[in-house]
Structures are given as C-alpha cells and as structure tokens.
N, C-alpha and C positions, 0 to 999 in steps of 0.2 A: 144821285144828284137831287138837290132840293127842288121842289116845285110848289108853286103857290096854288091854293084852291081857286078854281074859277068862280066868278061871281054867279051865285045861284039864280039870280033874277035876270041874268043876261041870256036871252034866248037867241037862236040863230037869226030870227027875224030882226031882233034889235041890232045885232052885229052888222047885218047887211044894210040896215037903214043908216046907222051912225058911222060905220067903218072906223070906230074909235078904239084905239089900242087899250084904253083904260077899262073897257068892258071885259078884257081877259083877266083882270086882277080882282082879287078879293077886296072887300071893303077895307079891312084893316091894313092890308099891304098898300092899297091906294092912298089911304090917309097918311101913312108913314112916308110914302114917297113924295107926296105933295108937301109935307112939312120939311123934308130934307131938301127938296128942290127950291125952297124959298131962299133966294140969294145965290142959287147955283149949286149943283152937286159938286162935291170935292173931286170926284172922279172925272167929271167933265172938265173941270178947271185944270186938272193935271194934264189931260190930253190936249189942251189948247196951248200948252207950253211949246215954244219953238223947237226945243230939242226933241220933243215927243212926236212931232208931226212926221219927220222922216222915218222914225222907228215904226210908227203904226202902219205906214204904207209898205213895210218890208215883210215878205212872207217868212223869211228866216226869223225875224223877231217874233212874229205871231206864233210860229212853230215852237220857239223856245219857251214862250209864255205858256202855251198849251201843254207842253211836255212837263214843265215845272208844276203846273196845276195837278198833274196826274201822279207825280212821284213824291210830292211833299204833302204835308198836312195842310190842306186848303179847303176852300168852300166846295170844290168838286169832289174831294175824297172823304169829307167828313161824314157824309151819310150815303156813301156809295152802296154798300151793303152792310148788313149787321155784322159787327165784329171785324170789319175790314181794317187792316193796318197798312198805311202807305210805306213805301220804301225808305223815305226820309222822314221818320217820325219826329226828329229833333228840329225840323225847320217848319215854321208856320209861314206859308207863302200866300201872297196875293200880288197881282200885277201892279196895283196902284201903290202898295207899300214899296215895291221895287222901283217904281217910277220916282218916288220921293228920293230914294238913294241915288238914282241915276241923275236926277236934277242937281244934286250936290256934286256928283262927279263932273257933270257938264260945266258947272260954274267954277269949281276949284281945279279941275283937271286931274285931281288925285283924291282918292277916298282914304281917309286915315285908317291904316291897317290895325290900329290899336282900338278902334271902335268896335267893341265886342257885340253891340246891339245892331250892327249893320246887317241887313238882310242880304245885300249884294255880296258882302264879304263871306257870309255863311254859305251862300250858294256856290261861290267860287271854290271855297275850301272843300265842300262836299263833292263837287265835280272833280276836283283834283284827286281826292281819295278814291272816287269811283273809277276814274280813268286809269289810275295806277294800281288799283286793288291793294292799296297799302294805307291803313288807317293812321299810321304814324306820320304821314306827310304833313308839312306845314305850308302855310300860304306863301312863305318866303321862297318855296321851291316852284311856285307857279310858272314863272317865266322859263326856267330851265326845262321843266317837264313839257311845257307847251311847245317850246321851240323844237324839242326832240321829237315829239309826237307829230307835229304838223310840218316839220321840216322848214321852219322859219327862223329868223334871227331878229326878233323885234322885242321892244319893251312894251308890255301890255298897257301900262299906264300912259304911255305916250300916244296911244290910239284914241281916236274919237269914240264917243259913246256908241255911235252906229257901228263902227268897225269892231268894237269890243263885243257887241252882241252877235255880229257875224262870226267872230272867233268862237264864241261860246256855242253857236250852232254847230260848228265843225267839231267841237269837243263832244257835244251830245251825240253826233253821228259816230264818233269813235267808240263811245260808251255803248251805243246800240249794237255795234258790230263785234265788240270784244269782251264786254263785261258779262261774265257768267251770272253775276247777281242780278243784273238787269234782265237778262234773258229769262231767268227763272221767274222774276216778278212779272214779266210780260206774258209768259205762257200761262200764269195763274190768273191774270187779269186782262185777257185779250180784248174783251168788250170795252174796257175802260179806254183803250188806246185807239179805238176805231171812231173816226169822225162821223157825225151824222151827215149823210150824203143824199142829195136830191138830184136826180138825173134830169138834164135838160134835153140832150140828144146823145147820139152814140159817141160824140167827142167831148161833150161838155157836161159838167155837173157842178153843183154847189155844195161846199163844205161849211157846216156851221160849227164853229169852235166854241170851247168853253169860255174863251175870252169874251168879256161882256160886249155884245153887239157886233161881233166880228163874223163876217161871211166872206168866204173866199171862193172865187171861180177857178175850177180846175179844168184845164184844157189839154187834150191829148192831140199832139201834132203828128199826123201820119204822112210820111213821105210817099208821094205818088209813084216815083220812079223805082221804088224798091218793092220786090215781090218775093214770095217764098214758095217753093215747090218741093214738097217732101212727101214720101209715101204715108198713107194714112195708117197702115198696119206695119208693125215692126218686122214681120216676116218678109215684107217686100224690100227691106233694106239689105237683103242678102241676094246676090246674083250668082248664078251658076254658069261656068264657062267650060266647054269641052276642048281639051287640048289634044289635037290630032296626033302630035308627035309622041307624047308620053302616054296617050290613051288614059288620061286621068281627068276626073271632074274637079275643077278648081272652084272653090267658094270665095267670093269677094264680098266683104262687108263694107257697105257704103257708110261713110261718116258724115252726118249732116249737122254735127254739133256746132261747128264754126259758122255755118250758114244761119242756123237758128239764132245763135248769139248775136251775129251782125244784124239780123232782122229785128231782134228785140231792142238792141241799142239804137236803132234808127228812130224809134219812137221817143219823142220828147214831151215831157209833162211840164206845163207852165202854170204858175199860180198867180192870180191877180186878186188883190184885196179889194173887195167891193165896198164893205162898210167897216169903219175903223173903231166905232164906238156906239154908245147908246143912242145918241141923237141921230146919227146917220142911219142907224138900224130902224128907228121909227120913221124917218123920212122915206126910207126904202119901202117900208110897209105901206105907207100912204100911197106910193106909186104902184107897187106890185103886191097887193095883199094876198095873192094866191101862190106866190113862188115857193114858200116853205110853210111849215106848220107854225105860224106865228102864235097861235093860241097855246102852243107848248113852250115856245122859247121866250116870249115876252114875260111871263111870270118868273121864269128861271132867272133871266137877266135882271128883272126888277128887284127880286129878293137878294140877288148877288150885290146889286148896287147898295142896298140898305146895309147889307153885311159889311161891305167895304167902308161905307161911311162911318159905321160904328168903330171899326178898327182904326181908321185914320183919326177920328175924334179921340179915341182912347190913347193912341200914340202921342197925339199933340198934348193931351192932358198930362201924360207922364213926363214929356219933355218940359212942359211949363213948370211942373212940380219940382223937377230936378234943378231947373234954373232958379226957382224960388228958394230952394234949400241952399243953393250955393251963395246967393246974393243976400239973403236975409241976415239980420243981425242976430247972432246966437248968444244965449246966456253963457256966462262964465262957467256955470255949473255943467251945462251941456258940453261945452268945449272941454272941460276937465274930464268928463266921462268918456268922450270920444278919444281924447289923448291917452287915457288909461287903457281903453280897449285896443288902441293902436299899439301901445307899448307892450301889452300882453301878447298880442298877435306877433309882433316883431320878435319878442323874446322867445316865444315858442318856436318860431321859424328858425331863429338863430341856433337854439340848442338842438333842434332837429337836424340842422345842417351840420353841426359839430358831430352828432352821432353818425350821420351818413359819411362824413369824412373819415371818422375813426374806423367805421366798418369797411370802407373802401381800402384804407391803408392796411388793415389787418388781413383782409382778403387777398390783397396783392402780395403781402409778405408771405402768407401761407402758401399761395400758389407758386411763388418763386422759390421758396424753401423746398417745396416738394419736388419741383423740377431740378433744382440744384442737387438735391440728394440723389436723384436718379442718375444725373451726370457723374457725380462723384463715385457712386457705386459702380457704374460702368468703367470709369477710369481706374478705380482701385483694382477691379478685377483684371484689367489688362496690364496694369503695372505689376501686380503680384505674379501674374502668369509669365511676364517677361523676365522677372527676377528668378523665378524657379527654373525657367529654361536656361538662362545664362549660368546659374549656379550648377545645374546638372552638367552642362558642357565643360565648365571649369573643373569640376571634380574629375571628370574623365581625363582631362589633360594633365592634371596634377597627380593622378593615381600612382604613377611609377616613381614619383618623387617623395611620396609620403610613406613612411614606414608604418606608422600607427595612426589611427584616426585622431585628428586634432581635437582637443577638448578645450573649451573656454576656461579661463581661470576662475570665473564666477558664473553663477547661473544667468546673470543679466548681461553678460558680455557676448559680443558677436565674434565669430571666427574670422580669421584673416581672409578666408574665401568670401564670406559675407561682405566684408568691407571692400574687397576688391571688386565684387560685382556691383556694389552700390556706386563705387567711384568710376569704374571703367567698363561695366557690362555693356556690350554693343546694343543689345535690345533694351535693356533697362534704362540706359542713359538717353536713348532716342525718345524725344518727346512725342506723345500721342497727338497732342494739339500743338502745331507749330507756334512758337512765340511771335506775335505780331510786333510791329515797331512800337516803341514806347510812346504812349499817348500823353498829351499835355494834361495837367491837372486843372480841372475847372469845377466850378460850383455845381453840385448835383441839382438838376432842375426839379421842379415840383411834379410835373407830368400828372396833373389831376384834371378831370373833366371840368369844364367851365362852371357848371351848376354847383360844383363843390368848392370852387375857389373863393377866396376872400379878397375883396378889393378895399381900397382906402375909403371910398365913399360909403360902403357898408359899415365899416368900423366907425366912421364919423357919425353916422346916423344912430348906431348903437350907443355911442358915448353921449350923444345929445339926449337920449332917453334914460341915461344912467344905467345901462345894462352892462354887466361885466363881460369883457371880451376874452378873459382867461389868457391874457398874454399873447393873443393871436396877432400876427403881422400880415400885411398884404402879401399875397402869393406872387411869386415870379412866374408870369405866364409864358415866358420864353421857352423854346425847346432847342435841343442841340443835335446837330447832324455831324457824325464822325464815323466814316466807314473804314474798317480795318484794312480793306483791300486797296484803299486810296490814301496811303500815308502822306503823300505830298500835299494833300489838302488839309489845312488845319481845322480844328473843331469850329463849326459855324454856329453861332448863337443867334437865333432868329426870334423876333418878337412880334412883327407885324407883316402885312402883305408886301410892303415896299422892301423890307429886308429880305423876305423870301424871294421876291423877284430879282433883286440885285444879286443875291448869292447864287441863284440859278444861272443868270446870264453871265456872271463873271467867270463861272467854271463850266462853260459849254453846256448850258441847259441841264445842270446837274440834277435838279429836282424833278425832272420830267418822268423819271423812272419810278416804279413802285418802291416804297420804303417800308421798313419794319423797325420796331422799337425793341431794344433789349430791356426786358422787364427788371433787370438787376441794376444796371448802371443808368437806365432811363435815357439812353442816347439812341439816335436813329441812324440807320445805315441802309444801303441799297439791298433790296430783296434778292436781286440777282447774285450779289456777292454773298449774302447770307446763306443761299442755297448750297454753296460749296462747303459750308461748315455744318450741314445737317447730320453728318455721320455720327456725331457724338450726342445728338439730341434724341432722347428716348421716344418722343412722339413728334413727328414732323408732318403734320397736316392741319389744315384749317387755321393757319396762323393769321393774326390780325394785321393785314397788309393795307397800306394806305396809298392811294394814287393822288398826287397833287396836280396842279395845273401845269400846262406847257407854256413856258415863258421864253420860247425861242424868239418870238416877236413881241413887241411892246404891247402891253394891255391897253395903253392909252392911244392907240392908233386911230380910234374912231373920232369922228369930227365933234362929237359932243362928249364933254367930260363926264364920266360916270359919277354917280353919287357915292359919297363915302359909305362904306359898308363895314359891318362888324367883322373883324378878322376871326376866322375859324382855324385854330391850330390843329395839327394832325391828331392830337389825343382825343379831340371831340369826334373824330371820324372812325374810331376803332370800336368794336363791340365791347361789352362788359368783360372785365378780366376773367370772370368765372366761365365765360362762354367760349373761350379759346385757350389753347395751351400757351404757357409762358415760353418766351424765347430768350435764350441766354447767348450773348454774342461771344465771339472768339476771345476778346479781351478778358471777359469775366470767366469763361471756361478755362482759359490758359492760366489765370490766377488760381483757379480751383486746383488745377493739376500741380502747379508749383507748391501750393499749400500741402497737398497730399504727399508729394515727394519729400518735402521738408520733415514730415512726420513719419516717413516710412521706416527709418532706422529704429526709432522709438517703438513704433508699432511692431516691428519685427522682433525686437527684444522681448516685448510683452508677449508676443505670440509664442516665441521659443520657451519662455519661462512658463507660460500657461500649458504648453504641450508637455514640458518636463513634469510639471505638477500632476497633470492628468496621467502621465505614464507611471509616476510614483504611486498615485492612488490606485491605479489598476494593478500594479505589482503588489501593493499592500493587501488588496482584496484577494489576489491570487494566493498569496502566502497564507492568509487567514483561512481561505477555503481549503487549502491542502492540510493545514493543521487540524481543522475540524474533521476532515475526512480520516486522518490518521487516528484521531481519538475514537471515532466510531469503529474503525477497524480493530483497534485494540480491545474495545469492549466486546466485540463479537468473538474474538479469539480466547478470552479469559473464561474458564468454566464457571458456571453459575453457582456451584456449591462453595467455590472459593470466595465468591463475592459475598455469600451469606453465612460464612463460617463464624460460629460464636467465639467470643474471646474466652480463653482459659486462664 
C-alpha cells in the first residue's frame, strides 16, 4: 500500500505543539492536496450526496468497498508487493468511481446495461461469474442466479441503492464460502485481507479500513448467563464405568461439540462506523490524536484522495470529449471516411456470418448423415437377417414339393421363394420401427442459433450501404413441436413467448416436460417419448435436451407487468451440434426403413448376381489351377532324352 514520506522537518515536539495533521505529510503531497482542496475535493462532494449518506453509515457497504479494493486493480493493490496480481485484473476499481455510477442509479432507478464503461456493471458481471464459477455467464442472468442462490424472488433493479449493496454483500459472502478461486487467492494473500486493528479493551477494538477515512468500532457482546464447562484435556472426555452384571469395563466418550457450538454462537459481533470519510477522520484526529497510528494513516488517505481526484478528473475529461465529438460539426470528408470504415466493418461482419452459417449447416448435415448411416446399417442388417431366416424356413417347408432345385430364368431374376418371402415373410414383413401416424406436411423450420440468423433489419442496413446480400432472405425464427407418440395434437408452430405459453396451456401444460429436436426433420418432441425409440439409435447418451418453462399458471399473475423480453427459442439452449450426438426421430427412422425395404429386391438381385460372378470366378481359377497342375505332371512323366531328341 502506498505511503507518503513524512515531512523531514516535523519533529515530535512540533507535532505535540501544533497537533496539526498537515505535519504528517510531505511538502509535495501537502501542496497537491491544498490545490485539490480549493473549491472542495471531488471525493468529499460525492460523499455529501443524499444517497451516499445512508450507504456510508452501513457496515455492509464499507465491507463491500474494502473487499473490492483488495480483489480488483485498485490503489490498495497496485503496489501491495512487487509483482502482485489482483484476482480481478480486468477491473480498475475505486470507491468514488463506483459512487458516481450509484448516483446515476439513484437518480434514474436503472443503470443502462449497454453502458460498457460502467464500473457498477462490470463489478456485478464479475461477481456473477465468480459466484457461479462460469465465465460464460451474462448480466442478463443476474436476477435468475441471484434469486436461486439467495432464495429470493426480487428484481434487482427495483431495489433501492442501499438494498442493492446489501444484496451484493450477501453475494460476496457466498463467494467467500464457496469459490475455490477466491479461497486460493485468500490463502496466498492473507495479510491483504486482515484489517488494521487497535484494541481498546477485551470486548472492543478499532478497525481501520482501506476506504478513505473509514474507522469502524468492533464490539464483542458476551452473554453473562451462558457458560461453558469442558475438560481441558482430551483424555478426560472418556469416562470408565464398571458393569457389575457383565463384569466388563465400559468406556463412554462424552461429546461436547454441541455445547461448544452453542457457546460460540452466543457471542455476537457488532460493527459501528465511527468515521465515514476524510473530513470526519480529521475531526476525530483532532479529538483523539492517540487512538490509532495517525502518522501512518493520514499520508495513505491523503495520497489516495489525490489519486482518486486524478481518476475522476480524467473520467470527466473523457466524458466531455465524447460529448464534444458527438455534438461538434464534422466535415463531409471525415463523415465519408467514417461511413466507409463502418461499411467495411459491416461487410466483413456479414461475410463472416455467412461463412459461419455455411459451416454450421455443413456440420449439421455431416453429423446427421453419419448418424443416419449408422441407423440404416443397423436396419439393413436386421432386415437381411429376417429375410434369410424366413427363406431358410420356407425352403424346409417346400423341400418335399420340389423335385429339383429351382433355377432363375436369368441371372438377375429372383426365385419364387425369394418373392414369396419378400411379400409374405412373417419376420421380413414385420417392420423393425413401427410406422407412426401420418404427419401433416409443414414448412421445414430454419432451426439455427440466433447469432447466425438473418433478420429484415440487418438486410435493410446492408442494402443501405450497397452491400450484396447474395439473395438471402429473413430467416423464419419459429420452431415446430410434433410428438409421434401424441398424434392427436397437430404440429404446433411457435414464434414467441405468448404462442409458447398458449400452446402449453391449451394442451395441459404440454411444454413443461423436457423436449428434444430431431436433427433431420428439425421438429421437437417430448424426451420421455423419444426414449422409447432409442433402440435403433447407435449412440443414446448426452443428447441435447431442453427444459422450457412451466406454464401451468399464468406468467402475468404478478401485480406489476413484466418488461418485454427477447424471446429465446429452444435452439439457443442446446449445445453445439458437434458436441452432442444427432437424434433421429421415429418419423425419419421409419422413412429410412421404408426406403431400405423398397430397395431390398433390387439389392438382393445385385447380391445374387455378384455372388454368382464370384462363384464363376472361383470356378475358373480352380480349373486353371488344375490344368496347370496336369501340365506339370505330364512334364515330369516324359523322359528327358525324348524331350531333347534331335530331328532326323
């Protein structure tokens, strides 16, 4: 922690005579502080705001600020030790920058979530990620996660600033108890999290916080009526008893854990904020100059004040420059350059989106084709096995009626037995996948993640910049629910949250159960029904299952109308297609079996012809081998002189 050099010319006698806090500061620091104090310090003016007064008196608020100073990149951690890295290196924190944001919250009642430069927004987002240990969380999930963790049902933005900071205090306590990342950070920097403490008596002490000018009185309340009597030594917790009947020594172990726990819980610690800022700290020093090490803390707080004043001035300068750039009259040349830059960025973003769409569609088609091939291979094997079994049994039945083996007229023709099995075979004609009821023909939905979808507003913007849209049209964001096991319910086409709620309530809370999408026809069905059809799926684990809301009761039963929210279709709740196996519904699998059966006779003919050709080839090779063997035998039996007899 930074400390100012003490004025060299200020001796102890001078301090005792003047009792002036300025004597603790170096000359340069004192001059800068006097210049900054001309017209009032920005930090002191912030603390005089009405919204800040109740906050500064709260121990929970002071604890939150102190905690944030120690985990973020701040004045406290910047020079803690050489090479030190705070846990939240991406957040530059100071209490007075946060107070500026809280002043906006207090006036407007809502802080714009799209303000990327908001420190309050960044802190909440980092707390959310730390509490859930999930870096992909977004601030839109804040209320849902908070209500789940705290067991509440409130809208955070509807709370007052005071209550919001009280809630953040509870979030920090959850992080301290559950976050492994924070526990590792705490164990490595334990000294950083220990308050400077000055003992007054056995029940009271003073805590000096890194918050500028904040001193807190800590009081331990001891109940007089509660006492604790336990053995000093552990060996005395075991008592021996002699049983006269059984003549056995019985050992009884006395358990004092509950008594100790009750005794510890009877102690209550209370915190009272004595000084809330720089001015009150100096007034307290004037009254009680020997309570704490003022010569150590006054330089620290003074330099912190100067540091914050520079930050606030820099922030105000950036805000003024941003407003100036917005309101000033720009030259046509500069406007044209900015428009061209925007056009180039928009074009690059558009073509990148088209590439991502194409990659998504190709990946999905590849995964579905691979899964469909596995299903077809499994079905083909079972169909062929059923055909062979039926044909074998039919040959046994017809054996006494056939005088000679029946031969086809041509190589590509099937026998009467083949045709009879194909038409009437008990095993062959029985479908492996039962045919579901005929489904109505509807337009195939897009079923593409929202970030890859194209809307009319995007196309209009592209056309306004003269960027080719390559014939793209706005995507249909609706999704279709049609369960094969519930044929009485027609296909439901759902586009928004109202249609989803209406469809569910009309059909007895239909969408309260988990659902799964067929990656081939892109229609959704109940997961409970789909599990009955997993026998024909080569891989049946880790499917992309989605749980929608429960609409048994009206969503609008609350007394305050909820704000309109962006609808999230089920496709945005599933993992990437490459991270989970494709699911093929009964409709599509049954269609695949029908296609295989329609091709079976043709495939059987080709198989028979191929088998005959292989047999003929084997026979030809056998005859050729025998002929060669006979030639070699003949050569061995003929005398050699006859082979070399000269002609006369």
